C-alpha positions, -999 to 999 in steps of 0.1 A, spaced: 209 565 -717 176 583 -709 156 556 -726 148 519 -721 128 491 -737 99 478 -718 79 445 -723 72 436 -760 97 462 -772 77 491 -760 99 522 -754 102 547 -725 122 579 -727 127 609 -705 123 643 -722 128 679 -710 93 679 -695 87 644 -682 84 607 -690 72 594 -723 59 560 -736 57 546 -771 39 514 -780 56 489 -804 56 502 -840 45 536 -828 66 564 -844 47 597 -839 54 613 -806 31 639 -791 21 651 -756 -5 623 -754 25 599 -750 36 617 -718 30 594 -689 38 621 -663 13 647 -675 -6 660 -645 19 644 -622 51 660 -610 50 684 -640 65 713 -619 91 690 -603 103 676 -637 103 710 -653 125 724 -626 153 698 -630 185 711 -646 192 682 -668 226 695 -676 237 687 -640 224 651 -641 232 619 -660 197 605 -666 194 567 -670 163 546 -676 161 509 -671 130 486 -669 128 462 -640 110 430 -650 109 418 -613 92 450 -600 71 456 -632 82 492 -635 108 517 -647 137 531 -628 145 567 -636 180 573 -622 192 609 -621 228 608 -608 249 640 -605 276 644 -632 301 647 -604 300 626 -571 306 658 -550 276 675 -566 254 689 -538 216 691 -534 189 665 -535 197 632 -553 167 628 -576 155 594 -586 121 581 -595 103 548 -601 73 544 -624 50 515 -614 35 502 -646 7 483 -628 -6 513 -608 7 539 -633 22 558 -603 54 578 -601 74 574 -568 103 597 -558 133 578 -546 165 587 -527 199 569 -526 232 579 -509 255 599 -531 281 572 -534 255 548 -549 250 570 -580 243 549 -600 270 556 -626 260 527 -647 230 502 -648 222 470 -665 194 444 -662 209 409 -656 186 383 -672 198 352 -654 182 318 -661 176 316 -623 146 339 -616 160 345 -581 191 361 -597 173 383 -623 178 419 -612 189 454 -620 226 459 -612 239 494 -603 275 505 -603 283 533 -579 308 561 -576 326 541 -549 333 512 -573 307 488 -558 279 470 -577 246 469 -559 211 455 -564 177 458 -548 169 431 -522 132 428 -511 143 405 -482 169 429 -467 163 436 -430 187 465 -428 207 488 -449 243 479 -441 234 475 -405 211 505 -403 175 496 -396 151 504 -425 124 529 -414 95 513 -433 62 532 -432 32 542 -454 6 569 -450 -29 559 -461 -53 589 -467 -63 615 -462 -99 605 -457 -124 634 -460 -162 634 -460 -165 669 -474 -149 704 -474 -168 716 -444 -177 683 -427 -158 664 -401 -157 626 -399 -148 603 -370 -133 569 -369 -153 546 -346 -133 514 -349 -105 499 -370 -92 464 -377 -66 449 -400 -54 416 -415 -17 411 -420 1 383 -438 4 351 -418 43 355 -419 43 392 -414 60 407 -384 41 431 -361 32 465 -375 27 498 -356 -3 519 -366 -16 553 -357 -45 576 -366 -37 613 -373 -63 640 -376 -64 677 -385 -83 705 -401 -60 702 -432 -41 673 -448 -8 690 -439 -19 696 -403 -30 660 -399 2 646 -413 24 667 -391 5 660 -359 9 633 -333 -14 603 -334 -46 606 -314 -46 568 -310 -21 541 -318 -14 505 -314 2 474 -328 -11 447 -352 2 412 -352 3 386 -380 -30 373 -393 -64 387 -384 -66 414 -357 -97 422 -337 -116 454 -338 -101 483 -319 -127 509 -308 -113 544 -311 -125 580 -311 -106 601 -337 -124 631 -352 -112 656 -378 -118 669 -413 -87 651 -426 -77 616 -413 -46 596 -420 -36 561 -410 1 555 -407 17 520 -407 53 516 -397 80 492 -387 117 501 -381 130 468 -366 161 455 -383 158 419 -371 126 410 -390 116 405 -426 95 430 -445 59 433 -433 29 427 -454 -6 441 -452 -37 423 -465 -64 448 -457 -77 474 -433 -113 479 -423 -126 509 -405 -160 523 -395 -164 560 -402 -193 583 -393 -202 619 -402 -194 640 -372 -210 673 -383 -197 706 -396 -161 716 -390 -157 732 -356 -145 768 -354 -112 771 -336 -95 803 -325 
């Protein structure tokens, strides 16, 4: 089951070294067909495929490919590896599901009602599940929804500073928390505490004047409230300036 048809009878399949794609009426397979080349090469090469049941299924609602890697046995330990390939952005995203979800079996349900077309997943616990973009919680547990944007970097030995920042959310979007993280390295910035933070409301938000300086800068957006619908970001605008060479720190 490590293959799936995409739009127009294109073909995806997962090999021992990554994800491949074949156009309709294409029969010769080479490394040029490998979509994952240069992305997650080491991670895909380290997977013991004998321990996983690999299933591929194309999601016409999300315009992408699900790569399910369920353990052969439900009690199998370790990280539950799954991935999603976004066809529009050509990006691979790692995914995690609880062990009982599996999935042990998958099928795309092409219902006449577009609201009922979805990927169905059978789990080790005997339940059939599907993805719901409007879910406000995961069986009562608040969904910790967040995204990191960045890192922004002017140069390898130059610091930059954020002078002001503003955002536009969808008119129906709930509030979104934001924070700016800085550090000498991307890892340091991402593991730090925000130097400035705030909250954006639906629609257009006014400029917020800030002073955040570092060689690497991240902006994190988050919302973990289970009583609201998923949030939606239209755009973020920020004014950055060169702050000079990286300062020496002992």
